[in-house]
Residue frames as a rotation matrix with the C-alpha (Angstrom) as fourth column:
ARG 1
0.975 -0.217 0.055 -10.40
0.110 0.250 -0.962 56.23
0.195 0.943 0.268 -122.15
CYS 2
0.295 -0.917 0.269 -7.19
-0.628 -0.399 -0.668 57.15
0.720 0.028 -0.694 -120.34
CYS 3
0.574 -0.031 0.819 -7.23
-0.743 0.401 0.536 54.29
-0.345 -0.916 0.207 -117.85
THR 4
-0.078 -0.678 -0.731 -4.60
-0.714 0.550 -0.433 51.57
0.696 0.488 -0.527 -117.85
LYS 5
0.312 0.122 -0.942 -3.91
0.318 0.921 0.224 48.37
0.895 -0.370 0.248 -115.94
ASP 6
-0.672 -0.632 -0.386 -2.36
0.604 -0.165 -0.780 50.60
0.429 -0.757 0.493 -113.26
SER 7
-0.578 0.529 0.622 -5.56
-0.450 -0.842 0.298 52.59
0.681 -0.108 0.724 -112.72
LEU 8
-0.776 0.487 -0.400 -7.93
0.622 0.490 -0.611 52.27
-0.101 -0.723 -0.683 -109.77
VAL 9
-0.745 0.587 0.315 -11.45
-0.227 -0.668 0.709 53.48
0.627 0.457 0.631 -110.57
PHE 10
-0.795 0.592 -0.136 -14.45
0.328 0.230 -0.916 53.99
-0.511 -0.773 -0.377 -108.29
VAL 11
-0.751 0.652 0.105 -17.93
-0.128 -0.299 0.946 54.02
0.648 0.696 0.308 -109.87
ASP 12
-0.874 0.473 -0.110 -20.97
0.184 0.112 -0.977 54.80
-0.449 -0.874 -0.185 -107.73
GLU 13
-0.070 0.997 0.030 -24.55
0.331 0.051 -0.942 54.22
-0.941 -0.056 -0.334 -108.90
LEU 14
-0.879 -0.233 -0.417 -23.93
-0.326 -0.346 0.880 54.53
-0.349 0.909 0.229 -112.62
GLY 15
-0.776 0.628 -0.058 -27.25
0.255 0.396 0.882 54.48
0.576 0.670 -0.467 -114.45
ARG 16
-0.541 0.602 -0.587 -29.24
0.699 -0.066 -0.712 55.91
-0.468 -0.796 -0.385 -111.56
GLY 17
-0.300 0.534 -0.790 -32.26
-0.312 -0.838 -0.448 57.83
-0.901 0.112 0.418 -112.79
THR 18
-0.599 0.120 -0.792 -32.68
-0.773 0.171 0.610 55.62
0.209 0.978 -0.010 -115.84
SER 19
0.628 0.769 -0.119 -34.95
-0.729 0.635 0.254 52.65
0.271 -0.073 0.960 -116.32
PRO 20
0.453 -0.468 0.759 -33.58
-0.429 0.631 0.646 49.42
-0.781 -0.618 0.085 -114.79
ARG 21
0.728 -0.148 0.670 -33.01
0.564 0.685 -0.462 47.98
-0.391 0.713 0.582 -118.25
ASP 22
0.782 -0.443 0.439 -31.15
0.079 -0.629 -0.774 51.05
0.619 0.639 -0.457 -119.55
GLY 23
0.583 -0.560 0.588 -29.16
-0.812 -0.419 0.406 51.43
0.019 -0.715 -0.699 -116.33
THR 24
0.566 -0.345 0.749 -28.12
-0.057 0.890 0.452 47.78
-0.822 -0.299 0.484 -116.41
SER 25
0.789 -0.248 0.561 -27.03
0.612 0.254 -0.749 48.09
0.043 0.935 0.353 -120.05
ILE 26
0.699 -0.538 0.472 -24.96
-0.351 -0.832 -0.429 51.20
0.624 0.134 -0.770 -119.33
ALA 27
0.514 -0.483 0.709 -23.39
-0.784 0.072 0.617 49.67
-0.349 -0.873 -0.341 -116.22
ALA 28
0.702 -0.227 0.675 -22.60
0.274 0.961 0.038 46.40
-0.657 0.158 0.737 -118.04
ALA 29
0.804 -0.401 0.439 -20.86
0.396 -0.188 -0.899 48.27
0.443 0.896 0.008 -120.87
VAL 30
0.541 -0.617 0.572 -18.74
-0.709 -0.701 -0.085 50.23
0.453 -0.359 -0.816 -118.40
MET 31
0.545 -0.326 0.772 -17.83
-0.521 0.590 0.617 47.10
-0.657 -0.739 0.152 -116.42
GLU 32
0.794 -0.240 0.558 -16.82
0.526 0.731 -0.435 45.30
-0.304 0.639 0.707 -119.62
ALA 33
0.710 -0.549 0.441 -14.64
0.019 -0.611 -0.791 48.26
0.704 0.571 -0.424 -120.68
MET 34
0.504 -0.519 0.690 -13.01
-0.864 -0.310 0.397 48.34
0.008 -0.796 -0.605 -117.25
ALA 35
0.619 -0.239 0.748 -12.29
-0.088 0.926 0.368 44.59
-0.781 -0.294 0.552 -117.40
LYS 36
0.857 -0.265 0.442 -10.94
0.506 0.271 -0.819 44.84
0.097 0.925 0.366 -120.95
SER 37
0.613 -0.646 0.456 -8.48
-0.377 -0.746 -0.549 47.58
0.694 0.165 -0.700 -119.99
GLY 38
0.050 -0.604 -0.796 -7.22
0.528 0.692 -0.492 45.48
0.848 -0.395 0.353 -117.07
MET 39
-0.459 -0.213 0.862 -7.83
-0.448 -0.783 -0.432 48.21
0.767 -0.584 0.265 -114.52
SER 40
-0.683 0.276 -0.676 -8.94
0.691 0.544 -0.477 47.59
0.236 -0.793 -0.562 -110.96
GLY 41
-0.664 0.476 0.577 -12.07
-0.342 -0.879 0.332 49.17
0.665 0.023 0.746 -109.62
VAL 42
-0.810 0.566 -0.155 -14.94
0.385 0.312 -0.869 49.30
-0.443 -0.763 -0.470 -107.20
PHE 43
-0.779 0.619 0.100 -18.39
-0.120 -0.304 0.945 49.43
0.615 0.724 0.311 -108.74
ALA 44
-0.835 0.548 -0.059 -21.27
0.131 0.093 -0.987 50.28
-0.535 -0.832 -0.150 -106.39
THR 45
-0.769 0.603 -0.211 -24.73
-0.426 -0.239 0.872 49.66
0.476 0.761 0.441 -107.83
HIS 46
-0.359 0.764 0.536 -28.32
-0.610 0.242 -0.755 48.86
-0.706 -0.598 0.379 -106.95
LEU 47
0.377 0.459 -0.805 -28.65
-0.924 0.249 -0.291 47.07
0.067 0.853 0.518 -110.31
HIS 48
-0.113 -0.454 0.884 -28.06
-0.625 0.724 0.292 43.53
-0.773 -0.520 -0.365 -109.04
GLU 49
0.812 0.478 0.335 -29.33
-0.031 0.608 -0.793 42.06
-0.583 0.634 0.509 -112.32
ILE 50
0.551 -0.660 -0.511 -26.01
-0.830 -0.372 -0.415 43.02
0.084 0.653 -0.753 -113.88
PHE 51
-0.398 -0.784 0.477 -24.38
-0.828 0.531 0.183 39.93
-0.396 -0.322 -0.860 -112.39
ASP 52
0.217 0.548 0.808 -26.82
0.012 0.826 -0.564 37.67
-0.976 0.132 0.172 -114.21
LEU 53
0.846 0.086 -0.526 -25.52
-0.485 -0.286 -0.827 38.90
-0.221 0.954 -0.200 -117.59
PRO 54
0.656 -0.672 0.343 -22.84
0.704 0.709 0.043 37.05
-0.272 0.214 0.938 -119.60
LEU 55
0.857 -0.321 -0.402 -20.32
-0.307 -0.946 0.101 39.89
-0.413 0.037 -0.910 -119.31
GLN 56
0.696 -0.718 -0.015 -17.24
0.257 0.268 -0.929 39.94
0.671 0.642 0.371 -121.51
GLY 57
-0.283 -0.887 0.365 -14.12
-0.244 -0.302 -0.922 39.79
0.928 -0.350 -0.131 -119.34
SER 58
0.641 0.680 0.356 -16.13
-0.501 0.019 0.865 38.27
0.581 -0.733 0.353 -116.50
ASP 59
0.481 -0.552 -0.681 -13.07
0.662 0.738 -0.130 36.32
0.575 -0.388 0.720 -115.34
ARG 60
-0.655 -0.725 0.213 -11.83
0.450 -0.601 -0.661 39.69
0.607 -0.337 0.719 -114.00
ILE 61
-0.276 0.658 0.700 -15.15
-0.576 -0.697 0.428 40.72
0.770 -0.285 0.571 -112.42
ARG 62
-0.763 0.022 -0.646 -15.95
0.482 0.685 -0.547 39.69
0.430 -0.728 -0.533 -108.84
ASN 63
0.156 0.886 0.436 -19.23
-0.057 -0.433 0.900 40.26
0.986 -0.165 -0.017 -107.02
LYS 64
-0.699 -0.360 -0.617 -18.67
0.611 0.147 -0.778 41.38
0.371 -0.921 0.117 -103.44
GLN 65
0.344 0.848 0.403 -21.20
0.306 -0.507 0.806 42.85
0.888 -0.154 -0.434 -101.05
ILE 66
-0.833 -0.525 -0.172 -20.61
0.366 -0.293 -0.883 45.12
0.414 -0.799 0.436 -98.08
ALA 67
0.343 0.939 -0.027 -23.25
0.584 -0.190 0.789 45.87
0.736 -0.287 -0.613 -95.46
ILE 68
-0.758 -0.497 0.423 -22.99
0.014 -0.660 -0.751 48.83
0.652 -0.563 0.507 -93.09
ASP 69
0.255 0.826 -0.503 -24.85
0.655 0.235 0.718 48.61
0.711 -0.512 -0.481 -89.78
GLU 70
-0.028 -0.188 0.982 -25.21
-0.586 -0.793 -0.169 51.08
0.810 -0.580 -0.088 -86.96
CYS 71
0.156 0.052 -0.986 -24.35
0.645 0.751 0.142 49.69
0.748 -0.658 0.084 -83.58
GLU 72
0.822 0.234 -0.519 -23.95
0.569 -0.370 0.734 51.00
-0.020 -0.899 -0.438 -80.06
HIS 73
0.188 -0.873 -0.450 -20.35
0.456 -0.328 0.827 52.10
-0.870 -0.361 0.337 -80.70
GLY 74
-0.251 -0.251 -0.935 -20.87
-0.601 -0.717 0.354 53.67
-0.759 0.651 0.029 -84.15
MET 75
0.608 0.427 -0.670 -20.79
-0.793 0.282 -0.540 52.06
-0.042 0.859 0.510 -87.56
ARG 76
-0.234 -0.679 0.696 -19.51
-0.356 0.726 0.588 48.63
-0.905 -0.110 -0.411 -88.50
SER 77
0.138 0.236 -0.962 -19.19
-0.989 0.074 -0.124 46.87
0.042 0.969 0.244 -91.81
SER 78
0.037 -0.119 0.992 -19.47
-0.215 0.969 0.124 43.25
-0.976 -0.218 0.010 -92.79
THR 79
-0.343 -0.222 -0.913 -18.51
-0.929 -0.068 0.365 41.53
-0.143 0.973 -0.183 -96.04
């Protein structure tokens, strides 16, 4: 409730421990509130169904995926 367009917010696994339907509803409401406030954020979730919803403010929401792999020289990421 104190975030502004200048805020950067990180959300990790919101809704974990709930049913998929409840978790998706909670996560969608938070994403919509974040988009409405104009803030920037990173939202990590296992609830991939959220991107199938008609979210309000979806013109501000982008779906990006990052994969982390172990390799011979340590960790590497790919987008």
